[in-house]
C-alpha positions, 0 to 999 in steps of 0.5 A, spaced: 951 152 378 948 158 382 944 158 388 937 159 384 939 153 380 940 149 386 934 151 390 930 149 383 933 142 384 932 141 391 926 137 394 921 140 399 925 136 405 932 138 402 930 146 402 927 145 409 934 142 411 937 148 407 933 153 411 934 150 417 942 150 416 942 158 414 938 159 420 943 156 425 949 159 422 945 166 423 945 164 431 948 170 435 946 168 442 943 162 446 937 166 449 934 172 446 929 176 451 924 178 447 921 183 452 927 186 454 929 187 447 922 191 445 923 195 452 930 197 450 928 198 442 933 193 440 932 188 435 931 181 437 937 177 435 937 170 432 938 165 437 937 158 439 931 160 444 927 165 445 924 168 452 917 170 451 912 172 456 905 169 456 900 173 460 904 173 467 909 167 466 916 167 462 917 161 457 923 159 453 921 157 446 926 154 441 924 157 434 923 164 432 915 163 430 910 160 434 902 159 433 896 162 437 895 154 439 902 154 442 901 160 445 895 158 448 898 151 450 904 155 454 898 159 458 895 153 460 888 154 456 888 148 451 881 145 455 874 146 453 873 153 453 875 158 448 881 163 449 883 168 444 891 170 444 894 177 443 900 179 440 902 186 444 907 191 442 910 197 445 907 203 442 901 200 438 894 196 439 895 189 441 893 184 435 889 178 435 893 171 433 888 166 430 889 159 433 893 157 426 897 163 425 904 164 426 907 170 430 914 172 429 918 173 435 923 177 432 918 182 429 920 189 431 916 191 437 913 185 439 913 185 447 909 180 450 903 175 449 896 175 453 890 171 453 883 173 454 876 168 454 873 169 448 866 172 450 860 171 446 852 172 447 847 167 448 839 168 449 836 164 455 829 165 457 829 171 452 834 174 456 841 176 453 847 173 457 854 173 455 858 167 457 865 164 454 865 160 448 867 153 448 864 146 450 860 145 456 856 139 460 849 141 460 850 141 468 855 146 467 851 150 462 845 151 467 850 153 472 853 159 468 846 161 465 844 161 472 838 156 471 836 151 477 839 144 476 832 141 477 829 145 470 830 142 463 834 146 458 832 146 451 836 149 445 832 152 440 834 150 433 831 153 427 824 154 431 824 147 434 825 146 441 831 140 442 831 138 449 838 137 452 840 131 456 843 132 463 849 128 461 850 131 454 854 137 452 853 143 448 858 147 444 857 154 445 859 159 439 855 165 440 848 166 438 845 160 441 838 160 444 836 156 450 829 156 454 829 153 461 822 150 464 820 145 469 821 138 468 814 135 466 812 129 470 811 122 466 804 119 465 803 112 468 
């Protein structure tokens, strides 16, 4: 029986184990330094672990592939604000890696990874303001937007004004419209 016939008869789990065995057999070094290989124009060899640079910190990663989310976690950016991650190359422009996409650490020319806040534009009191995407408490959002904490913040959704409770949260994706106003007194 040839190798192709064997693969057709194997289930998904068995194929994954076979692929892992092939990768393990190809290991040339214990730790491959991705940045060093790039800077010296060398290919990144198969390894048990890979030394990668994320922002200014070095990390060891046990596989030749890593997702955008995993890179953000290594960088300490898995909180409530949104960051973007970029794959940086020696002689070409960086490329954005989406959260679930995988970067190949053995890809020729990969040097390091960097993160950056994802900035979006919102409108506050008819003025555009650039802020970081993510989830904010209303108090945090007021601070970031430069709104006095004593004022009420409304979000305009479909032409309707929706008052945001001071103890609520708001998810900012970009394009949101806010209006602040003096708190109205309650009638007796």
